[in-house]
C-alpha positions in Angstrom: -66.2 53.6 32.9 -69.5 55.3 33.3 -71.1 57.0 36.2 -73.1 54.1 37.6 -69.8 52.1 37.6 -67.8 54.7 39.2 -70.5 55.0 42.0 -70.7 51.2 42.4 -66.8 51.3 42.7 -67.0 54.2 45.6 -69.7 51.9 47.4 -67.4 49.0 47.4 -64.4 51.4 48.5 -66.9 52.4 51.1 -67.0 48.7 52.8 -63.5 49.3 53.9 -64.5 52.0 56.4 -67.4 49.5 57.8 -64.8 46.8 58.2 -62.0 48.7 59.9 -64.6 50.3 62.3 -65.4 47.0 63.3 -61.9 45.9 63.7 -61.0 48.9 65.7 -64.2 47.9 68.1 -62.5 44.7 68.6 -59.0 46.4 69.2 -60.7 48.7 71.8 -62.7 46.2 73.9 -60.0 43.8 74.1 -60.6 41.3 71.9 -57.2 41.6 69.8 -54.0 41.1 71.8 -52.2 43.7 70.6 -49.9 42.7 67.8 -49.7 39.3 69.3 -46.1 40.3 70.0 -44.7 40.3 73.6 -44.5 43.6 75.6 -46.7 45.6 73.1 -49.7 47.6 74.5 -52.6 49.3 72.7 -50.9 52.5 72.9 -47.8 51.5 71.1 -49.7 48.9 69.0 -48.7 48.9 65.2 -52.3 47.8 64.2 -53.1 51.2 62.7 -56.6 50.9 63.6 -56.6 53.5 66.0 -55.3 55.9 63.6 -57.9 55.3 61.1 -60.7 55.1 63.6 -59.5 57.9 66.4 -63.0 57.9 67.8 -64.1 54.0 68.3 -67.6 53.2 67.5 -68.6 50.2 69.8 -70.4 47.7 67.7 -72.6 45.1 68.8 -71.5 41.8 71.0 -72.3 39.8 67.7 -70.5 41.7 65.3 -67.5 41.9 67.4 -67.7 38.4 67.9 -68.1 37.7 64.0 -65.1 40.1 63.2 -62.9 38.4 66.0 -63.2 34.9 64.3 -62.7 36.7 61.0 -59.5 38.6 62.0 -58.2 35.9 64.4 -58.4 32.9 61.7 -56.7 35.0 59.1 -54.1 35.9 61.5 -53.4 32.3 62.6 -53.5 30.9 58.9 -51.1 33.8 57.8 -48.7 32.7 61.0 -48.9 29.3 60.0 -48.1 29.7 56.5 -45.0 31.3 57.5 -44.1 29.0 60.0 -44.4 26.4 57.4 -42.1 28.3 55.2 -39.4 28.7 57.9 -40.0 25.0 58.6 -38.9 24.2 55.2 -35.9 26.4 55.3 -37.4 28.5 52.3 -35.1 31.2 51.6 -38.1 33.8 50.4 -41.6 33.9 50.3 -44.3 36.7 49.5 -47.7 37.5 50.7 -50.2 39.3 48.6 -53.1 41.0 50.3 -55.7 41.7 47.8 -58.3 44.7 48.6 -56.3 45.5 51.6 -57.8 48.5 52.7 -56.5 49.8 55.9 -55.2 46.3 57.0 -52.8 46.5 59.5 -51.3 42.9 58.9 -47.7 44.4 57.6 -47.2 46.4 60.4 -47.9 43.8 62.8 -45.9 41.3 61.0 -42.9 43.8 60.9 -43.1 44.2 64.6 -43.0 40.6 65.4 -40.0 39.8 63.2 -38.0 42.4 64.5 -38.1 40.6 67.5 -37.3 37.2 66.2 -34.7 35.7 63.9 -36.0 34.3 60.6 -33.5 33.0 57.9 -36.8 33.4 55.4 -37.2 36.4 54.0 -40.5 38.0 53.6 -42.0 40.1 50.8 -45.3 41.8 51.6 -47.6 43.5 49.1 -50.8 45.3 49.7 -53.3 46.1 46.8 -56.2 48.1 46.4 -58.2 50.9 44.6 -55.4 53.7 43.6 -57.7 56.0 45.9 -57.6 53.6 48.8 -53.7 53.1 48.7 -53.4 56.9 48.4 -55.0 57.6 51.8 -53.5 54.5 53.3 -49.7 55.7 52.4 -51.0 59.1 53.5 -51.8 58.1 56.9 -48.6 55.7 57.1 -46.5 58.7 56.5 -47.9 60.8 59.3 -48.0 58.0 62.0 -44.5 57.9 63.4 -45.3 54.4 64.6 -46.2 53.1 61.2 -43.6 55.3 59.3 -40.8 54.0 61.3 -41.9 50.3 60.2 -41.6 51.0 56.6 -38.3 49.8 54.9 -35.5 52.5 54.2 -34.4 52.9 50.6 -37.8 52.3 48.5 -37.4 51.8 44.9 -40.7 53.9 44.4 -41.8 56.2 47.1 -44.8 58.6 45.6 -48.3 59.8 46.7 -49.9 56.4 45.1 -47.2 53.8 45.4 -44.4 52.2 47.6 -42.3 49.8 46.3 -39.4 48.3 48.4 -37.5 45.0 48.9 -39.7 43.7 51.5 -42.9 45.8 51.7 -45.0 47.3 48.4 -48.0 49.4 48.4 -50.0 49.3 45.1 -52.9 51.1 43.9 -54.1 48.7 41.3 -57.7 47.7 40.1 -57.7 44.0 40.6 -59.7 43.8 37.1 -56.7 45.0 35.3 -54.7 41.5 35.4 -51.8 43.3 32.8 -51.3 46.0 35.4 -51.4 43.7 38.3 -48.8 41.4 36.8 -46.5 44.5 36.2 -47.1 45.8 39.6 -46.2 42.3 41.2 -43.0 42.2 39.2 -42.0 45.7 40.5 -42.4 44.2 44.1 -40.1 41.1 43.1 -43.0 38.7 42.9 -42.9 37.0 39.4 -44.7 34.4 37.8 -41.5 33.3 35.8 -38.7 34.7 37.9 -37.9 33.4 41.5 -40.2 31.2 41.9 -41.2 31.9 45.5 -44.1 30.5 47.5 -46.6 33.0 47.6 -49.6 33.5 50.1 -52.6 35.3 48.8 -55.2 37.1 50.9 -58.8 38.1 50.0 -60.9 39.0 52.8 -64.4 39.8 51.3 -63.1 41.2 48.2 -63.8 38.7 45.3 -67.6 38.7 46.3 -67.8 42.3 44.7 -66.5 41.5 41.2 -68.5 40.0 38.3 -67.9 36.3 38.6 -65.7 36.1 35.1 -63.4 39.0 37.1 -63.0 37.2 40.0 -62.5 33.7 38.2 -59.8 35.5 36.0 -58.2 36.6 39.1 -58.0 33.3 40.7 -56.8 31.9 37.4 -53.9 34.3 37.2 -52.7 33.7 40.7 -53.1 29.8 39.8 -50.2 30.6 37.4 -47.6 30.7 40.2 -45.7 27.8 40.8 -45.9 27.8 44.5 -49.4 29.7 45.7 -51.8 29.5 48.5 -54.8 31.4 48.4 -56.9 32.3 51.3 -60.3 33.2 50.5 -62.9 34.7 53.0 -66.4 35.6 52.0 -70.2 34.5 51.8 -71.8 31.5 50.8 -75.6 30.6 50.6 -75.9 26.9 52.4 -79.0 24.8 51.1 -82.1 25.6 53.1 -84.7 23.5 51.0 -82.9 20.9 48.9 -85.9 20.8 46.9 -85.9 24.1 45.5 -82.6 25.5 46.8 -82.5 28.6 44.2 -86.2 30.1 45.6 -86.4 28.9 48.8 -83.9 30.6 51.0 -83.4 31.2 54.4 -84.3 34.7 55.9 -80.8 35.4 56.8 -79.8 34.9 53.2 -83.0 37.2 52.1 -81.6 39.8 54.5 -78.1 39.7 53.5 -79.1 40.0 49.9 -81.2 42.7 50.5 -78.9 44.7 52.5 -75.9 44.4 49.9 -78.1 45.3 47.2 -79.6 48.4 49.0 -76.1 50.0 49.7 -75.2 49.5 46.0 -72.4 46.6 46.7 -74.3 43.4 45.3 -72.5 40.4 45.9 -72.0 39.4 42.3 -69.9 36.3 42.7 -72.4 34.9 45.3 -75.3 34.6 42.6 -72.7 32.1 40.7 -71.0 30.6 43.5 -73.5 29.8 46.3 -72.4 26.6 47.9 -69.0 25.3 49.5 -69.2 22.7 46.7 -69.7 25.5 44.1 -66.6 27.0 45.5 -64.7 23.8 45.4 -65.5 23.1 41.8 -64.6 26.7 40.9 -61.1 26.2 42.5 -60.6 22.9 41.0 -61.7 24.1 37.5 -59.6 27.2 37.8 -56.2 25.6 38.3 -56.0 24.8 42.1 -55.8 21.1 42.7 -55.8 21.0 46.2 -58.7 23.2 48.2 -59.9 22.7 51.8 -63.0 25.2 52.8 -64.5 25.3 56.3 -67.6 27.4 57.4 -66.8 30.0 60.3 -68.5 28.1 62.5 -66.1 25.1 62.0 -63.1 27.6 61.6 -64.0 29.2 65.2 -64.1 25.7 66.7 -61.0 24.2 65.0 -58.9 27.3 64.8 -59.9 30.2 66.3 -61.2 29.1 70.2 -59.2 26.1 70.7 -57.9 26.7 74.1 -60.3 27.1 77.0 -58.4 30.1 78.1 -59.0 31.9 75.1 -62.8 31.0 75.0 -63.0 32.2 78.8 -61.5 35.5 77.9 -63.7 36.3 74.9 -66.7 35.4 77.0 -65.5 37.7 80.0 -65.0 40.9 77.6 -68.8 42.1 77.5 -72.3 40.4 77.8 -73.3 38.3 74.8 -76.6 36.5 73.9 -77.1 36.6 70.5 -76.1 33.0 69.7 -78.7 32.3 67.1 -77.2 35.1 64.9 -73.8 34.3 65.8 -74.2 30.7 64.4 -76.1 31.7 61.3 -73.3 34.0 60.4 -70.7 31.5 61.0 -72.8 29.2 58.6 -72.8 31.9 56.0 -69.3 33.0 56.0 -66.4 30.6 54.9 -62.7 30.4 54.7 -61.2 28.5 51.7 -57.6 27.4 51.5 -56.3 26.4 48.4 -52.8 25.3 46.8 -51.3 25.2 43.3 -47.9 23.4 44.2 -45.5 22.0 43.7 -46.2 22.0 40.1 -44.4 18.7 38.4 -43.3 20.8 35.4 -41.5 23.4 37.6 -38.1 22.9 38.5 -38.3 23.6 42.3 -35.6 23.8 45.2 -38.5 23.0 47.8 -38.8 19.6 49.0 -42.6 20.1 49.3 -45.0 23.1 49.2 -46.0 24.9 52.5 -49.2 23.1 53.7 -51.1 25.3 56.2 -53.7 23.2 56.6 -51.2 20.5 58.0 -49.6 23.5 60.2 -53.0 24.2 61.6 -53.6 20.6 62.2 -56.6 20.1 60.0 -55.6 17.8 57.3 -56.3 14.8 59.8 -59.2 16.0 61.1 -60.7 16.6 57.4 -59.8 13.3 56.7 -61.8 11.9 59.5 -64.8 14.0 58.7 -64.8 12.8 55.1 -65.0 9.5 56.1 -67.4 9.4 58.9 -71.2 9.6 59.6 -70.7 11.9 62.5 -69.1 14.6 60.2 -70.4 18.1 60.1 -72.5 17.9 57.2 -72.5 21.0 55.3 -69.8 23.0 57.0 -66.7 21.8 55.0 -65.8 20.8 51.7 -62.4 19.4 50.5 -60.7 18.1 47.2 -58.4 16.1 49.2 -60.9 13.7 50.7 -64.1 12.2 48.9 -66.7 13.4 51.3 -68.8 10.6 53.1 -72.7 10.7 51.5 -75.0 10.3 54.4 -77.9 7.8 53.7 -81.3 9.4 53.6 -82.7 9.5 57.0 -86.3 7.9 57.0 -89.3 10.3 57.2 -92.9 10.8 58.0 -95.2 13.0 56.3 -97.3 15.4 58.6 -99.8 17.8 57.4 -100.3 21.3 58.2 -103.8 22.5 59.6 -106.1 23.9 56.8 -106.4 27.1 58.7 -104.3 29.5 60.8 -105.0 28.4 64.3 -104.5 32.0 65.6 -105.9 34.0 62.4 -106.1 37.7 62.1 -103.1 38.4 64.7 -99.7 39.4 63.6 -97.1 37.9 66.2 -94.1 39.8 65.7 -92.2 38.5 68.7 -89.4 36.0 69.9 -88.5 34.7 73.5 -92.3 34.5 74.3 -94.2 32.0 75.7 -97.3 30.2 74.5 -99.8 28.3 76.8 -103.2 26.3 75.9 -105.8 26.0 78.8 -108.7 24.6 77.2 -110.0 26.4 74.4 -107.7 29.8 75.2 -104.6 30.3 74.1 -101.9 32.7 75.8 -98.8 34.3 74.5 -96.9 36.6 77.0 -93.8 38.5 76.9 -91.1 38.2 74.3 -89.0 40.5 72.3 -90.1 42.1 69.0 -92.6 44.6 67.7 -95.1 46.7 69.5 -98.6 45.1 68.5 -100.1 48.6 68.0 -97.6 49.2 65.3 -98.3 48.4 61.6 -96.4 45.7 59.7 -95.6 45.4 55.9 -96.6 41.6 55.4 -96.4 38.2 56.7 -92.5 38.2 56.7 -91.5 41.4 58.5 -88.6 43.3 58.2 -87.4 45.9 60.6 -84.4 47.4 62.1 -83.3 46.3 65.5 -84.2 49.9 67.0 -87.8 49.4 66.5 -87.9 46.4 68.5 -88.6 46.3 72.6 -89.2 43.6 74.9 -93.2 43.0 75.8 -95.0 42.7 78.7 -98.4 42.4 77.0 -100.6 38.8 77.1 -102.4 38.0 74.2 -105.6 35.9 74.8 -107.2 34.1 71.6 -110.2 31.6 71.7 -109.0 28.9 69.7 -112.9 28.0 68.7 -114.2 31.4 68.1 -111.4 33.5 67.2 -112.3 35.9 69.6 -109.0 37.7 70.9 -107.9 40.7 73.0 -104.5 42.0 73.9 -104.1 42.5 78.0 -101.6 45.4 78.1 -99.0 45.1 80.8 -100.5 46.0 84.4 -98.6 48.1 86.7 -98.8 45.4 89.4 -98.2 42.7 86.7 -94.8 41.0 85.6 -92.4 43.4 83.9 -91.6 43.0 80.6 -89.4 40.1 79.8 -88.2 37.6 77.1 -86.6 33.7 77.6 -88.7 33.3 80.4 -90.7 30.3 81.1 -94.4 29.4 81.2 -95.9 25.9 82.5 -99.3 25.0 82.8 -100.7 23.3 85.8 -101.9 19.5 85.3 -105.5 20.6 85.4 -104.9 23.3 83.2 -106.6 25.7 85.7 -103.2 28.5 85.9 -100.2 29.3 84.1 -97.0 29.9 86.1 -94.4 32.3 84.8 -91.2 32.0 85.9 -87.4 34.0 85.1 -86.5 35.5 82.0 -84.5 38.6 81.4 -84.7 42.3 80.4 -81.1 43.4 79.3 -78.3 40.3 79.3 -77.5 41.0 82.7 -80.7 42.0 84.2 -82.4 39.0 84.9 -85.7 38.3 86.7 -86.2 36.0 89.7 -89.6 35.7 90.4 -92.8 33.5 89.9 -96.4 34.8 88.9 -99.3 32.7 88.6 -102.0 33.6 86.0 -105.6 32.6 85.8 -108.4 33.6 83.6 -110.6 34.5 86.7 -108.1 36.4 88.5 -105.4 37.6 86.4 -101.7 38.0 87.8 -100.6 36.9 91.1 -97.5 37.5 92.4 -96.5 34.1 94.1 -92.7 34.5 94.9 -89.7 37.3 94.4 -86.4 36.5 95.1 -83.3 38.8 94.9 -80.3 37.4 92.5 -79.0 35.0 94.9 -74.9 34.7 95.7 -72.7 31.6 94.6 -73.3 29.0 96.7 -76.9 30.2 98.2 -79.1 27.1 97.4 -82.2 28.1 99.2 -83.8 29.4 95.9 -82.8 29.9 92.3 -80.7 32.9 91.1 -82.7 34.2 88.5 -82.8 32.4 85.0 -83.4 32.9 81.7 -83.1 30.3 78.5 -84.1 27.6 81.2 -87.2 25.3 80.9 -89.7 24.9 83.4 -92.3 21.8 83.2 -94.9 20.5 85.8 -94.3 17.3 86.9 -95.4 15.1 89.9 -92.5 14.5 92.4 -93.4 12.2 95.4 -97.0 12.9 95.2 -96.8 16.5 95.0 -97.3 18.8 91.8 -93.9 20.9 91.1 -92.9 23.1 88.5 -89.2 21.9 87.6 -86.8 24.3 86.4 -83.7 22.9 84.9 -80.8 24.9 83.1 -80.6 28.2 81.7 -78.2 31.2 82.2 -77.2 33.1 85.3 -77.1 37.0 85.3 -73.1 36.8 85.3 -73.5 34.8 82.0 -72.6 31.5 83.4 -75.1 28.4 83.0 -77.3 26.7 85.6 -76.3 23.2 86.4 -78.6 23.2 89.5 -82.1 21.6 89.6 -84.8 23.4 91.2 -88.7 22.6 91.7 -91.4 25.2 92.8 -93.8 23.4 95.0 -97.4 24.4 93.9 -98.7 23.6 97.3 -96.5 25.4 99.4 -95.3 27.9 97.1 -91.7 27.2 98.1 -88.5 26.0 96.3 -86.9 22.8 96.3 -83.2 22.0 95.5 -82.5 18.5 94.1 -79.2 17.6 94.3 -77.3 15.6 91.7 -76.2 12.0 92.7 -73.1 12.0 90.4 -70.9 15.1 90.7 -70.2 14.5 86.8 -73.6 15.1 85.9 -73.8 18.3 87.6 -70.6 19.4 85.6 -72.3 18.0 82.8 -75.5 20.0 82.8 -74.5 23.8 82.5 -76.8 24.0 79.7 -79.0 26.4 78.0 -81.4 27.1 75.0 -82.4 23.6 75.3 -85.7 22.0 75.4 -87.3 19.7 77.9 -90.7 17.8 77.9 -92.4 15.4 80.5 -92.5 11.8 79.5 -92.2 8.2 80.9 -88.9 6.0 81.0 -88.9 2.3 80.4 -90.5 1.6 83.7 -93.4 3.7 83.0 -91.8 6.4 85.6 -92.4 10.0 84.9 -89.2 11.9 83.9 -87.8 14.8 82.1 -86.4 14.6 78.5 -83.6 17.4 78.0 -82.9 17.8 74.3 -79.8 19.7 73.0 -79.1 23.0 73.9 -75.8 25.2 74.3 -72.9 23.9 76.8 -71.5 26.7 78.5 -68.0 25.9 79.2 -67.2 25.8 75.4 -70.2 27.3 73.8 -70.6 24.2 71.6 -74.1 23.2 70.3 -75.3 19.9 71.6 -77.1 16.7 70.3 -77.4 15.2 73.4 -80.5 13.5 74.8 -80.9 12.7 78.7 -83.5 11.4 80.8 -83.8 13.2 84.0 -85.2 11.4 87.0 -86.3 13.3 90.2 -87.5 11.9 93.7 -87.3 12.1 97.5 -85.4 9.6 99.3 -86.8 8.1 103.0 -84.8 10.8 104.8 -86.3 13.4 102.6 -83.5 14.2 100.6 -84.2 15.8 97.2 -82.2 13.9 94.5 -81.7 14.2 90.5 -79.9 11.8 87.9 -79.4 11.7 84.6 -79.1 8.8 81.7 -77.8 9.5 78.2 -79.6 8.2 75.6 -77.9 7.7 72.1 -81.0 8.4 69.9 -79.9 7.5 65.9 -82.0 7.0 62.8 -82.4 3.6 61.9 -79.5 4.5 59.1 -77.1 5.2 62.2 -77.1 8.9 61.8 -77.1 11.0 64.8 -79.1 13.7 65.7 -78.3 17.3 64.5 -77.3 19.4 67.0 -79.8 22.5 68.0 -80.8 24.9 70.3 -83.5 27.7 70.2 -86.0 25.0 69.5 -89.2 23.7 71.1 -90.4 20.2 72.0 -93.9 18.7 72.4 -94.8 15.1 73.8 -97.1 13.9 71.5 -97.5 10.7 73.6 -95.5 9.0 76.0 -92.7 7.8 73.3 -93.1 10.3 70.8 -91.6 13.6 71.0 -91.6 16.1 68.1 -88.6 18.6 68.1 -89.2 21.7 66.1 -87.3 24.3 64.9 -83.8 25.8 66.5 -80.5 26.6 65.3 -77.8 24.1 64.3 -74.1 24.2 64.2 -71.7 24.2 62.6 -73.9 23.5 59.6 -77.2 25.3 58.6 -80.3 23.4 59.8 -82.0 22.4 56.9 -85.8 22.7 56.0 -86.1 19.0 55.6 -84.2 18.7 59.2 -86.2 21.2 60.8 -88.7 19.0 62.6 -88.3 15.7 64.0 -89.6 12.9 65.9 -87.8 11.3 68.9 -88.9 7.7 70.1 -86.9 7.7 73.4 -87.8 4.0 74.3 -86.4 2.8 70.8 -83.5 5.1 71.0 -84.2 6.2 67.3 -85.6 9.3 65.6 -87.0 10.1 62.1 -87.7 13.5 60.3 -91.1 15.0 60.0 -92.0 16.1 56.4 -94.3 18.7 56.1 -97.0 18.8 53.3 -95.5 21.9 51.8 -92.5 24.8 52.2 -93.3 27.4 54.3 -91.1 30.4 55.2 -90.9 29.3 58.9 -87.5 29.7 61.0 -88.8 28.4 64.0 -86.2 30.3 66.0 -87.2 31.8 69.4 -91.0 30.7 68.7 -93.2 29.0 71.0 -95.4 25.9 70.6 -97.9 23.9 72.7 -99.8 20.7 72.2 -103.7 21.4 71.6 -104.6 18.3 72.7 -108.2 18.8 72.4 -108.0 19.5 68.7 -105.1 16.9 68.1 -102.3 19.3 66.6 -99.7 21.6 67.6 -99.9 25.1 67.6 -96.8 27.5 67.0 -96.4 31.3 67.1 -93.8 33.7 66.5 -90.2 33.5 66.1 -87.3 35.5 64.1 -84.1 36.4 63.9 -81.4 39.1 63.0 -78.8 39.5 60.1 -76.0 41.3 61.5 -77.3 45.2 61.8 -79.0 44.6 58.4 -82.4 44.1 60.0 -84.7 41.6 61.3 -87.5 39.4 60.2 -90.3 37.6 61.9 -92.6 34.8 61.6 -95.6 37.0 61.7 -98.4 34.0 61.3 -99.1 31.2 63.5 -99.4 27.9 62.2 -100.8 24.3 63.4 -99.6 20.8 62.4 -101.9 17.7 62.6 -100.4 15.1 65.2 
């Protein structure tokens, strides 16, 4: 092995430190129930994480959530598989953890099984690089809690290996299959011996091997008669189906860039990109059954099944990085593959352990595979032929020939865009200080270089003249995820709410005019629960100017509170008297339905040509599911001066019967009274592909079609802002971007325009 290969191996071994530090962060913050064993606390937990990382480093909330989903899903799969073996009355089974690093699963299971009676004997084998196993064994032997869980009377107990009847820890390079087979035989896990069911766990391990090396490893374990393989690693879901090799989502580009920079390139990922590539791979290498779910689907169906667990996780720390969370979930997956039982092998088992069945996924996968409502792009299965959705009708659209806001780098997201006459106004957001230099149109920056912005960019759409108004001392504070609504006569912009930090929410109304600048119209404290005299301070809400009972009002819908809860109340700010009005739901069920945020809302007309609000998509707070719903919201004032609001659900489908894709973080523009353009956003459980990014809804016809732009552009359209430039018959879009773990951020730096 040359020096370059040795350096690469050391870099890969270093990923264990990053992984275990992230898992320690989970443990310290309370994400992980200590050992999932009754009466065990963090103090006496055998998770061993505290011994490896005695001084915890708090990871960002989105990294904590991603590692929680990863850790909990593996735990539930492992325990589900063991439960299947016990249910089948298997006398003996084995678990093999590849690239184990400092994974504590054996010690947790040993603690758990001490307190339970099981007739099924479990052999557990940890395998990793010899240097890592030496470090692991040294630590275990020097911590009494862990050492006491090691089996007595070991066959081998030296510096770099431990072999016993129920637990073995082996220092083996996984590329050396002969050594691997000898090591497993020494641990009594033999291909041609006792023929016991085995579960192989590979948690982001094969990705660092060359494709031929990882293939050989999969084929090696396919030689066991009763094998189940759990593979967790990255994938590259298709972003642009017309050129999926070149036109990658910025999340994928950022991820590739990070791993190559750290000398840990994802070698296998270049060969096996999609879930279907992985499915074909398993089948070709001797695994006749395989089910693959991306981590968004795993979270929904395995990890966060109960409302209680969901509420517990939400209560641990403030969280608002939903776009990043769902992107991560689309780019990571878990595959569950099985080999047996093989017909030519004489087996005492009546059937092979089926962990997919044990987790209640078998029937769901069958349903998804045969329905046009299935979560497309988020799962793949050899057990069921996947339903192929018909092509959704599309309409061609054209980008404007010139950048409507040329010469400006708009490296921000969570901002607002308003157009009054010939002037465009961009306010607030989160991004790069406009005085800083940028690299190119697609800017990649570290999170620490970003800030919340309080500046206003003014741009003349005719002459191109522009200026940036710095934040004024007596103007609105820097903020993001606020709202901006332009008056019906286009004379003023009304700003409401937004946030600084996740729990620092603004509760104020500002008016901006070209002549007078900023004018503070209303400031309120963050209201207490039950106070309905004014809003409670919101972000990720919507605000639209409407005429209600003959008065112009700014109607505020949805959003999040400082507590993290979703707002289900509907408020309207009366422009004439500068006061808030509370509109009460006519149906209590409607109020319970509309705890949503990161949705879009436009003013349109219903079937009776009455003005109404159309609310599209968003995230439902009580379970954090991404919605594909469309609601018509009507507001009014009764004869006894009671302000009321009611909702009507619209079942919007393509002419082929396909439903809308769920999405949030998008924008919406009413092109006319029955044409609403939906632009960008994030979907779940699958990735929103380029050809699905823009959609036209026709509410009265209850149908939609996709909008196909004249060419591909590297635009994500998340956290962006759009506005109708009716004078020039176009939609203008600015900003937007995202983050890939802590690897870096990207920005849609240039504005864009679409002809309508």
